[in-house]
C-alpha positions in Angstrom: 17.0 -9.2 18.0 18.9 -5.0 19.0 16.1 -2.3 18.7 15.6 -0.1 15.5 14.9 3.6 14.7 14.1 4.6 11.4 14.7 8.5 11.8 12.3 10.5 9.7 14.1 10.7 6.4 15.7 7.2 6.2 14.3 4.2 5.6 14.3 2.5 1.8 12.1 4.6 -0.1 10.4 3.8 -3.1 8.3 5.5 -5.7 5.0 3.5 -6.7 3.7 6.0 -9.7 3.0 9.2 -8.6 2.3 7.4 -4.9 5.8 7.2 -2.3 5.7 4.7 0.1 9.5 4.8 2.7 10.0 1.5 4.4 10.1 1.1 7.6 10.1 -2.3 8.7 10.8 -4.5 6.2 10.0 -7.6 7.8 14.5 -8.0 8.2 13.1 -7.1 12.7 10.4 -8.7 13.4 10.9 -11.9 11.1 8.6 -11.5 9.3 5.0 -10.8 10.7 5.2 -7.0 9.7 6.0 -5.5 7.5 5.7 -0.7 7.7 5.9 2.0 5.3 4.9 4.9 5.1 3.0 6.0 1.9 2.5 10.0 1.1 -0.8 10.0 -2.2 -0.3 13.3 -3.5 -3.8 15.3 -4.2 -6.0 14.5 -6.9 -4.6 11.3 -7.3 -5.6 8.1 -8.4 -5.3 4.3 -6.0 -4.2 1.4 -7.9 -7.3 -0.8 -9.5 -9.4 -1.8 -7.3 -7.4 -5.3 -6.1 -7.4 -7.7 -2.9 -5.2 -10.3 -1.8 -4.4 -13.5 -1.1 -2.6 -13.7 2.7 -1.7 -10.7 4.0 -3.6 -7.9 6.1 -3.7 -4.3 5.5 -3.8 -2.1 7.2 -3.9 2.5 7.2 -3.1 5.0 9.3 -4.3 8.2 7.9 -1.3 10.1 9.8 -2.1 13.5 7.5 -4.9 14.7 4.2 -7.8 12.8 3.6 -8.3 9.5 1.7 -10.9 7.9 0.5 -10.8 4.0 0.8 -13.1 1.9 -1.6 -14.3 -1.6 -0.2 -16.5 -3.1 -3.0 -19.2 -0.3 -3.7 -18.4 1.4 -0.7 -16.8 4.6 -0.7 -15.0 6.2 2.7 -13.4 9.7 2.5 -12.0 9.5 6.0 -9.0 12.2 8.2 -6.1 11.7 10.5 -6.0 9.8 13.3 -8.3 6.5 11.4 -7.6 2.9 10.5 -8.7 0.8 8.5 -7.6 -3.1 8.3 -8.1 -4.6 5.1 -8.6 -8.2 6.0 -7.1 -10.4 2.9 -10.2 -11.6 0.7 -11.4 -8.1 1.4 -11.9 -5.9 -2.3 -10.0 -2.3 -1.3 -8.2 0.8 -2.7 -6.8 4.5 -1.8 -7.9 7.3 -3.5 -6.9 11.3 -2.5 -10.0 13.4 -3.4 -7.9 16.2 -1.1 -6.4 20.2 -2.2 -3.2 18.5 0.3 -1.2 15.4 -0.1 -1.8 12.7 1.4 -0.3 10.4 4.5 -0.9 7.5 5.9 1.4 4.8 7.9 0.7 1.2 7.0 1.2 -2.1 7.8 1.1 -5.8 6.5 0.8 -8.5 7.9 2.5 -10.9 7.2 5.2 -8.2 5.1 5.3 -10.1 2.3 4.0 -7.6 0.9 6.7 -4.8 1.0 9.0 -6.8 -1.7 5.6 -6.3 -4.2 6.5 -2.3 -4.0 10.6 -3.0 -5.0 9.1 -5.2 -7.9 6.8 -2.1 -9.0 10.3 -0.2 -8.4 12.1 -1.8 -10.9 9.5 -2.6 -13.4 9.2 1.3 -13.6 12.3 2.5 -13.9 12.6 -0.7 -16.2 10.3 1.8 -18.5 7.3 -1.1 -18.3 4.1 1.5 -18.3 2.3 0.9 -15.7 -0.9 -1.1 -16.6 -3.0 -4.0 -15.6 -1.5 -6.5 -18.0 2.3 -5.1 -16.5 1.1 -5.5 -13.0 -0.5 -8.9 -13.2 2.6 -11.4 -13.1 3.5 -8.8 -10.0 0.1 -9.6 -8.6 0.1 -13.1 -8.9 3.0 -13.3 -7.4 2.1 -11.7 -3.8 -1.5 -13.4 -3.9 -3.3 -10.1 -5.4 -5.8 -9.7 -7.5 -8.2 -6.9 -9.9 -11.5 -7.8 -7.9 -14.6 -5.5 -6.5 -15.6 -8.1 -5.3 -15.1 -9.9 -1.4 -13.9 -13.5 -2.4 -15.5 -16.2 -1.0 
C-alpha cells in the first residue's frame, strides 16, 4: 500500500445536519480496518439520538472546543486533548454545549461506518427529513440502534 497524505481542505466532505464530517481515511488504504473523519460541531448543537453500535468501535479525540458525551445516563463535558473510546454495545451520543465550534478526530474500527455517513448524506440530499423513522433503515444497515442502555 502506498503512503497517503490528506492535506487541509482535502478529503471527502459530508454534511449530516448542522455538523459536518471530512473523511480522512475511508478504509480503502487500511484494508478496511480503520476509517477516520474530522467532525465539526457548531456551538450549541445537539448530536444524534443516543445509540449503540454492534459491529465497530468508535473513537473520538477532541481537537478543540467542548464536547458533551452522554453515555447512558452519564454526561461528560470534555475539552481538547481528551480521547473517548466507545466499544460495541455502549450507548452514546455527543453534543456541543459551548460557544465555540467543537472539532473531533473520529475513528471507526473497522471502517464500515464511513459508508453510513455517505448514505445519510444521500438521504438528506433526496429531501428526506432526518428523523428516527427515516434514519432507522440506515442504522439497521450498519448494526446501529437507538438506545440508552448497554447491550447485554
